DRENTI-693135 format. One record per residue (C-alpha): residue number from 0; x, y, z. Coordinates in steps of 0.02 Angstrom, whole numbers, plus 50000, padded with zeros to 5 digits. Layout:
REM residues N
(node NUM,(X,Y,Z))
...
This chain:
REM residues 485
(node 0,(51020,51191,49098))
(node 1,(50901,51295,48993))
(node 2,(50714,51306,49006))
(node 3,(50590,51166,48989))
(node 4,(50624,51049,48844))
(node 5,(50512,51082,48695))
(node 6,(50496,50950,48559))
(node 7,(50517,50995,48378))
(node 8,(50366,51035,48273))
(node 9,(50257,50884,48239))
(node 10,(50329,50786,48386))
(node 11,(50271,50756,48565))
(node 12,(50357,50696,48723))
(node 13,(50285,50535,48793))
(node 14,(50344,50400,48913))
(node 15,(50357,50211,48910))
(node 16,(50343,50139,49084))
(node 17,(50409,49966,49128))
(node 18,(50418,49867,49290))
(node 19,(50594,49815,49341))
(node 20,(50658,49653,49417))
(node 21,(50825,49707,49493))
(node 22,(50936,49586,49588))
(node 23,(50994,49619,49765))
(node 24,(51145,49722,49716))
(node 25,(51049,49825,49589))
(node 26,(50911,49863,49712))
(node 27,(51040,49922,49837))
(node 28,(51115,50034,49704))
(node 29,(50943,50102,49657))
(node 30,(50908,50147,49838))
(node 31,(51079,50227,49852))
(node 32,(51046,50339,49701))
(node 33,(50875,50391,49767))
(node 34,(50952,50427,49937))
(node 35,(51087,50532,49855))
(node 36,(50953,50633,49767))
(node 37,(50866,50664,49933))
(node 38,(51030,50714,50017))
(node 39,(51070,50840,49880))
(node 40,(50895,50912,49893))
(node 41,(50909,50934,50081))
(node 42,(51080,51015,50063))
(node 43,(51013,51140,49936))
(node 44,(50864,51186,50044))
(node 45,(50973,51211,50197))
(node 46,(51105,51309,50101))
(node 47,(50980,51433,50028))
(node 48,(50872,51458,50183))
(node 49,(51028,51483,50293))
(node 50,(51054,51653,50212))
(node 51,(50873,51699,50250))
(node 52,(50894,51663,50435))
(node 53,(51062,51754,50436))
(node 54,(50986,51910,50359))
(node 55,(50846,51909,50485))
(node 56,(50968,51895,50630))
(node 57,(51075,52035,50561))
(node 58,(50923,52146,50535))
(node 59,(50875,52120,50718))
(node 60,(51047,52188,50767))
(node 61,(51011,52351,50676))
(node 62,(51118,52318,50523))
(node 63,(51060,52412,50370))
(node 64,(50999,52331,50210))
(node 65,(51165,52366,50122))
(node 66,(51264,52275,50256))
(node 67,(51160,52116,50262))
(node 68,(51225,51948,50201))
(node 69,(51196,51931,50014))
(node 70,(51055,51822,49953))
(node 71,(51107,51648,49900))
(node 72,(51041,51606,49726))
(node 73,(50934,51451,49701))
(node 74,(50952,51430,49513))
(node 75,(51008,51257,49457))
(node 76,(51178,51315,49386))
(node 77,(51217,51407,49549))
(node 78,(51170,51256,49656))
(node 79,(51274,51140,49547))
(node 80,(51425,51254,49556))
(node 81,(51418,51267,49745))
(node 82,(51385,51081,49770))
(node 83,(51534,51034,49660))
(node 84,(51641,51151,49764))
(node 85,(51597,51074,49934))
(node 86,(51565,50891,49893))
(node 87,(51747,50841,49921))
(node 88,(51770,50939,50082))
(node 89,(51598,50924,50165))
(node 90,(51595,50775,50283))
(node 91,(51414,50740,50234))
(node 92,(51466,50692,50055))
(node 93,(51654,50670,50045))
(node 94,(51655,50487,50098))
(node 95,(51525,50418,49979))
(node 96,(51470,50537,49841))
(node 97,(51577,50447,49709))
(node 98,(51473,50287,49730))
(node 99,(51326,50361,49632))
(node 100,(51302,50441,49463))
(node 101,(51310,50630,49453))
(node 102,(51131,50623,49388))
(node 103,(51071,50573,49561))
(node 104,(51134,50736,49636))
(node 105,(51074,50837,49487))
(node 106,(50899,50767,49517))
(node 107,(50895,50831,49695))
(node 108,(50967,51001,49649))
(node 109,(50844,51021,49505))
(node 110,(50699,50978,49620))
(node 111,(50758,51105,49747))
(node 112,(50775,51242,49615))
(node 113,(50599,51204,49552))
(node 114,(50531,51207,49731))
(node 115,(50603,51380,49765))
(node 116,(50540,51445,49597))
(node 117,(50365,51381,49634))
(node 118,(50370,51458,49807))
(node 119,(50427,51628,49743))
(node 120,(50296,51632,49604))
(node 121,(50161,51579,49726))
(node 122,(50205,51721,49846))
(node 123,(50203,51845,49702))
(node 124,(50034,51784,49640))
(node 125,(50105,51719,49476))
(node 126,(50065,51536,49507))
(node 127,(49893,51457,49497))
(node 128,(49829,51331,49621))
(node 129,(49853,51318,49809))
(node 130,(49984,51427,49890))
(node 131,(50154,51346,49901))
(node 132,(50249,51345,50064))
(node 133,(50434,51361,50100))
(node 134,(50533,51210,50034))
(node 135,(50569,51091,50177))
(node 136,(50692,50951,50201))
(node 137,(50635,50777,50151))
(node 138,(50627,50644,50285))
(node 139,(50708,50478,50249))
(node 140,(50558,50375,50303))
(node 141,(50432,50478,50203))
(node 142,(50524,50533,50046))
(node 143,(50476,50449,49883))
(node 144,(50618,50349,49807))
(node 145,(50649,50427,49637))
(node 146,(50795,50474,49526))
(node 147,(50808,50544,49349))
(node 148,(50945,50514,49220))
(node 149,(50967,50637,49077))
(node 150,(51144,50598,49017))
(node 151,(51251,50444,48998))
(node 152,(51206,50273,48931))
(node 153,(51017,50257,48926))
(node 154,(50953,50124,48808))
(node 155,(50839,49974,48788))
(node 156,(50942,49819,48753))
(node 157,(50914,49722,48590))
(node 158,(50853,49566,48684))
(node 159,(50696,49662,48735))
(node 160,(50714,49610,48918))
(node 161,(50841,49735,48989))
(node 162,(50868,49922,49002))
(node 163,(51037,50002,49034))
(node 164,(51056,50153,49149))
(node 165,(51213,50253,49199))
(node 166,(51314,50172,49341))
(node 167,(51175,50043,49364))
(node 168,(51209,49939,49210))
(node 169,(51083,49823,49127))
(node 170,(50929,49790,49234))
(node 171,(50802,49657,49189))
(node 172,(50630,49719,49138))
(node 173,(50476,49625,49193))
(node 174,(50387,49664,49028))
(node 175,(50452,49657,48851))
(node 176,(50519,49816,48773))
(node 177,(50509,49754,48593))
(node 178,(50373,49879,48546))
(node 179,(50485,50024,48598))
(node 180,(50637,49941,48519))
(node 181,(50550,49928,48350))
(node 182,(50512,50114,48351))
(node 183,(50689,50159,48403))
(node 184,(50768,50050,48269))
(node 185,(50651,50125,48139))
(node 186,(50710,50299,48190))
(node 187,(50537,50355,48242))
(node 188,(50579,50395,48424))
(node 189,(50733,50441,48524))
(node 190,(50758,50423,48712))
(node 191,(50777,50587,48807))
(node 192,(50787,50532,48989))
(node 193,(50745,50393,49110))
(node 194,(50664,50403,49282))
(node 195,(50669,50261,49408))
(node 196,(50542,50260,49549))
(node 197,(50487,50143,49686))
(node 198,(50299,50136,49704))
(node 199,(50169,50006,49755))
(node 200,(50307,49890,49815))
(node 201,(50400,49882,49648))
(node 202,(50533,49974,49549))
(node 203,(50481,50056,49385))
(node 204,(50577,50143,49248))
(node 205,(50496,50274,49138))
(node 206,(50586,50308,48974))
(node 207,(50543,50480,48907))
(node 208,(50553,50489,48718))
(node 209,(50520,50613,48580))
(node 210,(50398,50536,48459))
(node 211,(50300,50598,48307))
(node 212,(50126,50660,48347))
(node 213,(50002,50526,48294))
(node 214,(49825,50593,48283))
(node 215,(49694,50455,48273))
(node 216,(49526,50505,48204))
(node 217,(49386,50471,48325))
(node 218,(49234,50369,48275))
(node 219,(49107,50509,48299))
(node 220,(49200,50675,48284))
(node 221,(49042,50782,48270))
(node 222,(48957,50710,48425))
(node 223,(48976,50788,48598))
(node 224,(48955,50688,48758))
(node 225,(48917,50747,48933))
(node 226,(48990,50644,49075))
(node 227,(48911,50644,49248))
(node 228,(49022,50556,49376))
(node 229,(48948,50467,49526))
(node 230,(48966,50327,49650))
(node 231,(48821,50214,49604))
(node 232,(48868,50227,49420))
(node 233,(49047,50278,49389))
(node 234,(48998,50379,49236))
(node 235,(48836,50419,49147))
(node 236,(48865,50465,48964))
(node 237,(48735,50565,48868))
(node 238,(48782,50619,48692))
(node 239,(48709,50751,48579))
(node 240,(48626,50613,48474))
(node 241,(48511,50571,48619))
(node 242,(48592,50409,48679))
(node 243,(48622,50381,48866))
(node 244,(48742,50248,48930))
(node 245,(48782,50196,49108))
(node 246,(48958,50139,49156))
(node 247,(48953,50032,49312))
(node 248,(49068,50068,49459))
(node 249,(49189,49921,49484))
(node 250,(49210,49964,49671))
(node 251,(49378,49875,49682))
(node 252,(49407,49929,49862))
(node 253,(49239,49864,49923))
(node 254,(49279,49694,49852))
(node 255,(49442,49686,49949))
(node 256,(49383,49757,50116))
(node 257,(49346,49588,50195))
(node 258,(49520,49524,50155))
(node 259,(49598,49690,50209))
(node 260,(49512,49680,50379))
(node 261,(49581,49505,50404))
(node 262,(49759,49556,50362))
(node 263,(49747,49718,50461))
(node 264,(49700,49620,50617))
(node 265,(49850,49508,50589))
(node 266,(49964,49659,50577))
(node 267,(49891,49737,50735))
(node 268,(49925,49577,50836))
(node 269,(50110,49578,50795))
(node 270,(50249,49685,50868))
(node 271,(50259,49837,50757))
(node 272,(50375,49989,50757))
(node 273,(50358,50124,50889))
(node 274,(50451,50286,50860))
(node 275,(50420,50348,51037))
(node 276,(50511,50203,51120))
(node 277,(50626,50157,50975))
(node 278,(50548,49984,50961))
(node 279,(50593,49891,50801))
(node 280,(50461,49789,50707))
(node 281,(50471,49601,50717))
(node 282,(50497,49494,50564))
(node 283,(50321,49424,50581))
(node 284,(50251,49602,50580))
(node 285,(50351,49646,50424))
(node 286,(50290,49490,50335))
(node 287,(50108,49525,50381))
(node 288,(50126,49706,50330))
(node 289,(50196,49656,50159))
(node 290,(50047,49541,50131))
(node 291,(49926,49680,50176))
(node 292,(50015,49805,50065))
(node 293,(50007,49682,49921))
(node 294,(49816,49690,49929))
(node 295,(49819,49880,49927))
(node 296,(49935,49879,49777))
(node 297,(49822,49758,49683))
(node 298,(49670,49868,49714))
(node 299,(49765,50021,49652))
(node 300,(49823,49929,49496))
(node 301,(49646,49868,49457))
(node 302,(49579,50045,49478))
(node 303,(49712,50119,49365))
(node 304,(49680,49989,49231))
(node 305,(49490,50016,49235))
(node 306,(49504,50207,49225))
(node 307,(49625,50200,49079))
(node 308,(49510,50082,48984))
(node 309,(49358,50193,49017))
(node 310,(49441,50358,48967))
(node 311,(49524,50282,48813))
(node 312,(49357,50213,48754))
(node 313,(49272,50382,48777))
(node 314,(49409,50478,48688))
(node 315,(49412,50356,48542))
(node 316,(49226,50382,48509))
(node 317,(49179,50565,48540))
(node 318,(49254,50725,48469))
(node 319,(49196,50836,48613))
(node 320,(49187,50789,48796))
(node 321,(49101,50896,48930))
(node 322,(49147,50859,49110))
(node 323,(49111,50940,49277))
(node 324,(49230,51041,49385))
(node 325,(49202,50939,49542))
(node 326,(49265,50993,49713))
(node 327,(49340,50822,49749))
(node 328,(49436,50883,49903))
(node 329,(49273,50946,49978))
(node 330,(49183,50784,49937))
(node 331,(49317,50687,50029))
(node 332,(49272,50781,50189))
(node 333,(49103,50693,50190))
(node 334,(49137,50545,50302))
(node 335,(48991,50447,50229))
(node 336,(49052,50458,50049))
(node 337,(49240,50487,50065))
(node 338,(49292,50305,50043))
(node 339,(49186,50276,49887))
(node 340,(49231,50444,49810))
(node 341,(49416,50407,49834))
(node 342,(49393,50233,49761))
(node 343,(49305,50304,49606))
(node 344,(49448,50421,49560))
(node 345,(49352,50572,49496))
(node 346,(49506,50682,49482))
(node 347,(49603,50549,49387))
(node 348,(49461,50528,49262))
(node 349,(49462,50713,49223))
(node 350,(49652,50717,49207))
(node 351,(49655,50571,49085))
(node 352,(49512,50638,48981))
(node 353,(49601,50805,48966))
(node 354,(49772,50745,48907))
(node 355,(49702,50606,48798))
(node 356,(49593,50734,48712))
(node 357,(49745,50841,48674))
(node 358,(49829,50689,48601))
(node 359,(49683,50662,48479))
(node 360,(49660,50850,48445))
(node 361,(49485,50845,48520))
(node 362,(49395,50971,48629))
(node 363,(49376,50958,48818))
(node 364,(49249,51074,48899))
(node 365,(49244,51095,49087))
(node 366,(49077,51155,49154))
(node 367,(49074,51290,49287))
(node 368,(49079,51219,49463))
(node 369,(48916,51305,49508))
(node 370,(48820,51255,49353))
(node 371,(48661,51165,49416))
(node 372,(48669,51017,49298))
(node 373,(48567,50903,49413))
(node 374,(48434,51034,49455))
(node 375,(48404,51093,49277))
(node 376,(48273,51009,49168))
(node 377,(48355,50945,49009))
(node 378,(48191,50966,48914))
(node 379,(48128,51141,48957))
(node 380,(48274,51219,49053))
(node 381,(48178,51251,49215))
(node 382,(48285,51248,49373))
(node 383,(48224,51158,49528))
(node 384,(48255,51249,49691))
(node 385,(48310,51098,49792))
(node 386,(48361,50922,49745))
(node 387,(48434,50823,49892))
(node 388,(48566,50693,49855))
(node 389,(48454,50548,49910))
(node 390,(48325,50593,49777))
(node 391,(48382,50489,49627))
(node 392,(48239,50533,49509))
(node 393,(48221,50706,49432))
(node 394,(48042,50768,49410))
(node 395,(48010,50934,49323))
(node 396,(47861,51033,49386))
(node 397,(47856,51139,49227))
(node 398,(47850,51010,49087))
(node 399,(47823,50849,49184))
(node 400,(47987,50765,49133))
(node 401,(48031,50617,49245))
(node 402,(48198,50530,49225))
(node 403,(48354,50475,49317))
(node 404,(48443,50625,49393))
(node 405,(48614,50570,49331))
(node 406,(48551,50548,49153))
(node 407,(48468,50719,49161))
(node 408,(48632,50798,49221))
(node 409,(48730,50713,49083))
(node 410,(48608,50779,48951))
(node 411,(48629,50956,49019))
(node 412,(48817,50939,49010))
(node 413,(48809,50878,48831))
(node 414,(48702,51030,48786))
(node 415,(48842,51144,48848))
(node 416,(48950,51098,48699))
(node 417,(48832,51189,48582))
(node 418,(48813,51332,48707))
(node 419,(49001,51359,48712))
(node 420,(49009,51366,48522))
(node 421,(48875,51501,48515))
(node 422,(48944,51596,48665))
(node 423,(48790,51584,48776))
(node 424,(48837,51443,48893))
(node 425,(48920,51430,49061))
(node 426,(49077,51337,49013))
(node 427,(49233,51365,48908))
(node 428,(49382,51277,48836))
(node 429,(49548,51325,48761))
(node 430,(49468,51386,48599))
(node 431,(49317,51472,48676))
(node 432,(49321,51642,48765))
(node 433,(49245,51670,48935))
(node 434,(49056,51676,48920))
(node 435,(48916,51741,49029))
(node 436,(48824,51640,49160))
(node 437,(48638,51663,49122))
(node 438,(48576,51580,49281))
(node 439,(48681,51685,49397))
(node 440,(48802,51543,49435))
(node 441,(48948,51662,49460))
(node 442,(49008,51605,49630))
(node 443,(49192,51574,49654))
(node 444,(49275,51454,49773))
(node 445,(49374,51547,49905))
(node 446,(49522,51470,49990))
(node 447,(49560,51534,50164))
(node 448,(49689,51483,50290))
(node 449,(49633,51420,50461))
(node 450,(49628,51549,50599))
(node 451,(49770,51468,50692))
(node 452,(49886,51496,50544))
(node 453,(49852,51681,50524))
(node 454,(49993,51800,50558))
(node 455,(50133,51676,50537))
(node 456,(50287,51720,50438))
(node 457,(50283,51671,50256))
(node 458,(50459,51601,50238))
(node 459,(50605,51542,50341))
(node 460,(50666,51681,50453))
(node 461,(50527,51798,50399))
(node 462,(50636,51875,50263))
(node 463,(50571,51940,50098))
(node 464,(50625,51879,49929))
(node 465,(50761,51977,49838))
(node 466,(50704,52120,49725))
(node 467,(50528,52106,49793))
(node 468,(50426,52235,49887))
(node 469,(50345,52191,50051))
(node 470,(50173,52227,49978))
(node 471,(50198,52094,49845))
(node 472,(50251,51963,49971))
(node 473,(50103,51992,50088))
(node 474,(49989,51841,50111))
(node 475,(49840,51848,49997))
(node 476,(49668,51806,50063))
(node 477,(49583,51758,49899))
(node 478,(49628,51634,49765))
(node 479,(49625,51682,49583))
(node 480,(49468,51649,49482))
(node 481,(49457,51476,49411))
(node 482,(49506,51461,49229))
(node 483,(49408,51345,49119))
(node 484,(49497,51252,48980))
């Protein structure tokens, strides 16, 4: 398997996601394939890390570096070759591996290879984001049920109500696939792979296709909009033309809390599972738990639908969008606001605005995390020393401007679009080089490990990666500077 698939020029890779309605036998087969993927992943993790532990034990006996057990490779071809060699003789697979498609095992091995690659790059400082730990085995009760098919018969049936997958056959689709079928029959798209996943109590299939890039011209391509996210109002939009709009927060979770409390009490009064004593849940507990989970799934679906509608509407209207680099993980540590911040979905809004802007060839500007958008006067540029969160009205002592603090912050964000173009602002995007921070907002977020985790070995057995110096594998105390795009 080569590198990451790259579509041909003028094409993009996108996915069509459909809910499935499998029968009893098909659902059993789906779970079997997902379990096979997890088993292959666990085997690969154990097989690679076993050599690490062996090398550490041999080093403790005084054996030199030349006499240690060779490193076991974790590339996908190497894992496939070794797995094919042992699958008929290993008691863990010999009795049942033929029941599933080979794609199920390839999914687990590919995930393991990617996990080791991410871990190695993270230790070498070549990977952005939080530091990755050693790949660990997946537990049966916690692992997400997922499997990917890249070869074999993958198609949408002509009736528009079924999809065919390798070894699983034709599975009924809850929604019609005629829109995708029309594009396939016209030769505009071709199916690359299919991924089945169990989430929110249902099975879904995602058909990944290569499709021509369709760029839709936005309504106002020359207008920039600043978006200030909040809890009272989900988003406050202020554009460069001077218009300010307020998008209300649906608060889907708050509307379901009363019903959730009722069903949670019902669940607590029934005999549930207990891992300490091995107690099995009663049928009444499982029924009550399903009813409670159905409410959670409905809230999640309503939230997803509302966020997609909001971000699509914004991207269809404005050519440039300026958003904040919010520390959502830090905001969730505030026990007074955590529930409402999680219900709003700030991180999901930013993710959707970013990729939908790339789809329409529009700019996305991310303001610096320390830019004082709420404390800065949008009229004269004066910065207020303190502005507590409970103060909802911004009053400028310099020019006398009085307006809603969220609207003032959105206007400041919209003004950053012009600042990035001239190179004097505090934000940047893919087409704009790093610029200065005139107000001294040059602080960087530092990520440190808790004191109780200091001094622990970085990987299984405390061994170093092959062809890597000990200095390169040492734990780093600072994260890389944030990159604005």
